[in-house]
C-alpha atoms as one frame of an Amber mdcrd trajectory, in Angstrom:
protein
 172.935  52.759  58.460 175.543  51.760  55.795 176.350  53.939  53.681 174.908
  52.588  49.743 175.946  51.920  47.501 179.372  49.996  46.175 183.124  50.571
  45.835 183.388  48.748  42.380 182.710  50.917  40.282 185.313  53.308  41.404
 187.852  50.905  42.042 186.996  49.242  38.566 188.110  52.856  36.256 190.912
  52.899  38.497 191.674  49.181  38.000 191.342  49.396  34.183 193.893  52.154
  34.072 196.570  49.597  35.488 194.673  46.774  34.081 194.228  44.315  36.962
 190.623  45.145  38.091 190.671  41.401  40.629 194.500  42.335  42.079 192.737
  45.333  43.631 191.451  45.847  47.222 190.739  41.698  48.257 192.476  40.426
  45.497 192.625  37.141  44.427 194.870  35.394  46.301 192.167  36.008  48.756
 189.323  34.715  47.028 191.382  31.752  46.293 191.694  30.542  49.796 187.655
  31.195  50.322 187.567  28.018  47.998 184.706  27.836  46.108 181.662  29.294
  45.964 178.908  27.589  47.338 174.878  27.346  47.587 173.687  27.681  50.916
 173.932  24.397  53.659 169.811  25.289  54.016 167.067  25.430  51.609 166.353
  29.470  52.135 162.348  29.733  53.354 159.479  31.875  52.445 160.947  35.049
  50.860 164.916  34.304  51.717 165.905  34.314  48.104 164.994  36.829  47.313
 167.931  39.426  47.492 167.981  42.722  47.926 170.555  45.902  47.106 171.629
  48.793  47.614 168.125  50.837  48.026 166.807  47.828  50.087 170.330  48.858
  52.363 173.112  46.805  50.889 176.194  47.976  50.437 179.310  45.778  49.376
 183.301  46.594  49.567 186.028  45.170  47.383 188.101  47.932  48.639 187.577
  50.030  51.388 186.221  50.177  54.636 182.335  50.858  54.775 180.787  54.148
  55.381 178.258  56.150  57.879 178.096  52.359  59.725 176.104  51.942  63.346
 178.320  51.243  65.204 177.852  49.180  68.266 179.162  46.121  71.091 179.469
  42.083  69.486 175.864  40.995  70.912 173.829  44.066  70.149 171.041  43.150
  68.286 169.995  46.507  67.077 173.871  47.184  65.997 173.743  43.579  64.162
 174.944  43.478  60.622 175.060  40.122  58.579 178.067  39.570  56.202 178.043
  37.526  52.780 181.654  37.514  50.763 181.335  37.414  46.494 182.686  38.187
  43.967 180.864  41.450  44.608 183.232  41.712  47.861 182.519  41.434  51.131
 178.431  42.801  52.003 176.700  44.045  54.704 172.972  44.554  55.639 172.219
  45.379  58.827 170.104  41.831  59.883 166.993  44.235  61.048 166.026  44.988
  57.701 162.965  44.180  57.105 161.076  41.829  54.171 158.994  39.818  53.206
 159.968  36.468  55.316 159.188  34.175  58.404 161.141  36.203  60.766 160.183
  39.521  59.023 163.926  40.932  58.341 167.138  39.633  56.476 168.828  36.622
  56.030 171.958  35.549  54.813 170.451  34.475  51.472 168.540  38.144  51.089
 172.090  39.188  50.686 174.063  36.308  48.126 172.520  33.074  46.594 175.805
  31.605  46.539 178.588  32.554  48.742 182.297  32.000  50.006 181.352  32.807
  53.381 179.360  33.921  55.685 178.621  35.522  59.195 177.870  38.308  62.258
 179.773  41.688  62.175 179.638  44.359  64.734 181.246  47.545  63.374 183.002
  48.643  66.806 185.339  51.908  65.630 185.690  53.692  62.394 188.679  51.085
  61.471 187.841  47.654  63.750 184.714  45.388  63.499 183.866  41.996  65.529
 182.981  38.674  63.469 181.581  35.677  63.540 180.662  33.211  61.189 177.039
  32.525  62.531 175.396  31.996  59.126 173.468  28.735  59.211 173.282  28.927
  54.928 177.097  30.226  54.798 178.775  29.808  57.830 180.424  28.291  60.193
 178.867  24.380  59.649 180.047  24.601  56.322 182.733  26.755  55.953 186.567
  24.744  57.032 189.044  26.774  59.270 191.380  27.657  56.033 187.941  29.224
  54.749 187.107  31.358  58.375 190.763  32.619  58.285 190.656  33.780  54.597
 187.643  35.107  55.172 189.155  37.381  58.614 191.902  38.254  56.149 189.727
  39.887  53.692 188.086  41.875  55.870 191.800  43.473  56.712 192.147  44.237
  53.347 189.622  46.444  53.113 191.209  47.973  55.524 190.089  46.770  59.334
 191.311  45.951  62.011 189.958  41.691  63.531 188.561  40.686  66.521 186.548
  37.339  65.323 185.380  34.999  67.821 185.683  31.125  68.604 185.647  29.000
  65.395 185.007  25.306  65.606 185.261  23.870  62.114 182.169  21.299  60.959
 182.554  17.631  62.751 182.137  16.148  58.547 184.211  17.989  55.506 181.253
  20.110  54.057 178.776  19.313  51.336 180.185  21.402  48.716
């Protein structure tokens, strides 16, 4: 499990002293490149709108890498995390986190009700990740090439070397 909690409090305390919270970590330019927060591309099913919090396995980072993650190789179900990017920063939770959904575990909308982007991530080393845009709610089918590049840059901005799956933009523009 990723370290529970967030680094926003610490960053806020530091940022308050210099008066520029939004310019630290991922930063304003990375968020601007992600576009606007988007509603899920598909309607959440039963239990999929109930947001988990840090006590339920959610971890959020805007300024530093995640701690105590389960490392694995891309494709391993047991080490797969779901990720979203929203105003809290990059959010992750193990996909197999139990939830009262038809699947029995969480979906991207249990992490964020709206997001800039989302997908799957494997932590392959302390400072390395493999990411993809596989999120029916916030990922590839509703994401532009520019948003995918900004999502990768956001992971790099918090300290990761990023290996990414090939991205194929949708054939028609996203709805929102």
